C-alpha positions, 0 to 999 in steps of 0.5 A: 556293483563296486564300480557303480558305487565308486562312480556315485561317490566320485560324482558326489565329491565332484559336485561338493568340490565344484560348489565350494570352488564356485562359492569361493569365486562368486561369493555366497548368494542369499535369495530372500523370497520376502522381496516378492511380498512387497511387489504390487500385483500387476493388475492392482490399482494404486496402493498405499506405500508401505515401510521399506524393510531395513534388511533390504538397505536404504529405500530407493529415492522417489521419482521427482514430481511434476514441476509446480507453476510459478505464481504470476506477479501481481498485475500493476495498478494502472488506475489514475490514483495508482496504488493506495498502499505505496508511495505518495498516494498512501499519504494522501487523505483527501482532495478538496477544491472549489470556487470562492468569491474574492475579497467580499466581506463588507467589514473589510476594505473591498478593493479586489474583485473577481473569483478564485479557484481553490485546490487543496490536498490533505494528508493523513495525520502522522503519529507525532501530531496525536498530542494536539488532536491529530490534525491533518497537514494540508497544502493548497493554492488559490488563484484569482481569475482577475489577476489580483492576489493569489496565494500558496498556503500550508498548515494543519486542519482539525476536523470534527464530525457531529450530527449525522453526516455533518462536519466542521473543520478549522485550518491554521497555517501560513501563506505566501502571496503575489499581491501588493505589500505597501503600495497605497492603491484603491484597487489593490490590497495592501497586505504588508508582508509577503508571508501571512498568517492564514486561518480557514473555517469550513462547515459541510455535509458528507455523503456516500462516505467519500464525498463532501460539500461545504461552505468555506471561509478563508482569511489571511493577514500579517497579524499586525507585524507589518505596517500595512494590514488590510487582510484578505477574505475569501468565501465560497463552496468546496467539494471534497473527495476522500481516498 
């Protein structure tokens, strides 16, 4: 009996000493069954994420999600007028053009026959012209089909809308021409100066918002600052298209 009790005591001492030695080598071990409480059931569906317990240290980083597709660049505008929001086209307000009778006013000396082809570009009025009624700058040319006086002109156009879709406009500016200056001739206008004053009046009707048709009269002269001043008047019909 004594030998049996001595054996039990020796075994207890051995286990106690061995456990202490194992702990000294491997360090203490703590097992928290609570970790298992945060694991989803293998047969369960998607669950809402729960707060990661602070005692378990920092939460593991989430796996990277699928890469987002890059947005496609806007398609380039290949229309005839290009982009109306950028560059020169953004400054253009309207195109006008038509067929004009050349030097036809009976009250003036009629020397040059033929018809004229006219083309004009009107631009949006810049802010600084607001103090004079916001006229639109214009640039245009008129070519005589019979080889007589043609002109290149520029200036400002004031326009007013009135009864229904009717409109009226007044243009003031200057022109440079290729006609005669002081050569006295029965078949050429004697305009006196190479650069002339120019004024034009237009009365028209606008339809479908962008389109317009109008009667047009154009007069240029030197205003008496040169020796010869016969002047030149053009009269005709024009069509306009607003951008």
